[in-house]
C-alpha positions in Angstrom: 0.1 0.0 0.0 1.7 3.7 -1.3 0.6 5.9 1.0 1.2 10.0 -0.5 4.3 10.3 0.6 5.9 7.2 -1.5 4.2 9.0 -4.7 5.8 12.2 -3.5 9.0 10.4 -3.4 9.1 8.4 -6.6 7.9 12.1 -8.5 11.1 13.8 -6.8 13.5 10.8 -7.5 12.6 11.5 -11.2 12.3 14.7 -11.4 16.1 14.9 -9.7 17.3 11.9 -12.2 16.1 13.7 -15.3 18.1 16.6 -16.1 21.1 14.6 -15.3 20.2 12.0 -18.2 19.6 15.3 -20.2 23.3 16.3 -19.1 24.8 13.2 -19.4 23.7 12.9 -22.8 24.4 16.4 -23.9 28.4 15.9 -22.6 28.9 13.4 -24.0 28.8 15.8 -27.3 30.5 18.2 -26.0 33.2 16.3 -24.0 37.2 17.8 -25.0 39.2 15.9 -27.4 42.2 14.1 -25.8 45.0 15.5 -26.0 47.0 15.2 -29.2 50.6 15.8 -29.6 50.3 19.9 -31.8 53.7 21.1 -32.9 54.0 24.9 -31.4 53.0 25.6 -35.1 49.6 24.1 -35.0 49.1 25.5 -31.9 50.1 28.5 -32.4 47.7 28.5 -35.9 45.1 27.8 -33.8 45.6 30.8 -31.0 45.7 32.9 -33.8 42.5 32.3 -35.1 41.0 32.2 -31.1 41.9 35.9 -31.1 41.5 36.6 -34.4 37.9 35.3 -33.9 37.0 37.1 -31.1 38.2 40.0 -31.9 41.8 41.0 -30.4 44.0 43.5 -31.8 47.2 44.7 -32.6 48.5 41.0 -32.3 52.2 40.0 -32.3 53.8 37.3 -32.5 57.8 36.3 -30.8 59.0 33.4 -31.6 61.1 32.3 -28.8 63.2 29.5 -29.7 66.8 29.6 -28.8 66.4 32.8 -26.7 64.5 30.9 -23.7 63.3 27.3 -22.3 59.6 29.0 -21.2 58.3 28.8 -24.3 58.7 28.3 -28.1 56.6 31.4 -28.9 55.0 34.9 -27.3 51.6 36.4 -28.0 50.9 39.2 -26.9 48.1 41.6 -28.1 45.2 43.9 -26.9 40.8 44.1 -25.8 39.0 47.2 -25.8 38.0 46.8 -22.2 38.5 44.9 -19.0 35.4 42.6 -20.2 36.9 41.8 -23.2 40.4 41.2 -21.9 38.6 38.5 -19.8 36.7 37.1 -22.3 39.5 37.0 -25.3 41.5 34.5 -22.5 38.5 32.3 -21.2 37.3 31.6 -24.4 41.5 30.9 -25.8 41.4 28.5 -23.3 38.3 26.7 -23.4 38.7 26.5 -26.8 42.2 24.5 -26.9 40.6 22.5 -24.3 37.8 21.7 -26.4 39.4 21.7 -30.2 42.6 20.2 -28.8 42.5 18.6 -25.3 44.9 21.1 -24.2 44.8 22.7 -20.6 46.2 25.8 -19.8 47.0 28.0 -16.6 45.2 31.4 -16.5 46.5 34.4 -14.6 45.0 37.7 -13.9 41.3 37.1 -15.2 40.1 39.2 -11.7 41.3 42.1 -13.3 41.0 42.2 -16.8 43.9 44.2 -17.6 46.5 41.7 -18.1 46.1 38.2 -18.0 48.5 35.3 -18.8 47.3 32.5 -20.4 50.1 29.7 -20.2 50.0 27.1 -22.8 53.0 24.7 -22.4 54.9 25.8 -25.6 53.5 29.4 -26.3 52.7 31.9 -23.5 49.6 34.5 -24.4 49.4 38.0 -22.8 46.0 39.8 -23.4 46.2 43.2 -22.3 44.2 46.6 -21.9 45.8 49.3 -24.2 46.9 51.5 -21.4 48.4 48.6 -19.4 50.1 47.2 -22.8 51.8 50.7 -23.2 53.1 50.9 -19.8 54.3 47.4 -19.6 55.4 47.3 -23.4 56.4 44.2 -22.8 57.1 42.7 -26.5 60.2 45.2 -26.8 61.9 43.2 -24.2 61.7 40.3 -27.1 61.5 41.7 -30.4 65.2 41.8 -31.8 65.9 45.5 -33.3 65.3 43.8 -36.9 61.6 43.1 -35.6 60.8 46.3 -33.3 61.3 48.2 -37.0 59.3 46.1 -39.1 
């Protein structure tokens, strides 16, 4: 003999399970790809495409090979506002994880003035224009010939 309380329990259990089943089905379609070995150049191309898609401005890529062991490339770009700087860096990390299975570390997202995205082989700096002008980070790494270009 089932009472009123037993009926509620069944309905509640069905209600609780239903969203999880739907979420599990949706997660299977949007699961990140397994990490595959990407060359630095392929990773750089994916990063530059993401930055272009999100309307990053004044994108500069710097070849660090042979100069330092921190990475193969550095990319410096600007966003027009703190909100865009945060969005550019978040979308970049998300795309790299979903499309290439590549986890990234993000620093500085809360302030939105200067966000660093470390992908391992490539370091991406996303600045607000005023902050980028103040630090002039790319001038430390560019050769004198590249600065004139």
